[in-house]
C-alpha positions, -999 to 999 in steps of 0.1 A, spaced: -487 271 935 -455 267 916 -431 296 916 -411 283 886 -442 284 864 -443 322 857 -406 322 849 -410 294 824 -439 312 807 -419 344 806 -390 326 790 -413 310 764 -430 344 757 -396 361 753 -384 333 730 -415 336 709 -412 374 707 -376 371 696 -386 345 669 -414 367 657 -392 398 655 -366 379 636 -392 366 611 -406 401 606 -371 415 601 -364 389 575 -396 397 557 -388 434 558 -353 428 544 -368 406 516 -393 433 506 -365 459 507 -343 437 484 -372 431 461 -378 469 457 -341 474 451 -341 447 424 -372 462 407 -355 496 407 -323 483 392 -335 457 367 -358 478 344 
């Protein structure tokens, strides 16, 4: 029907994937920093 519809869903999917990857990266960095702090503090 509409040819612009798949492109819009692809853009939304790409944006959501980027946001998810960024969130997972921040969580991984947070865990890494927490391990570094626990290794240094004791």
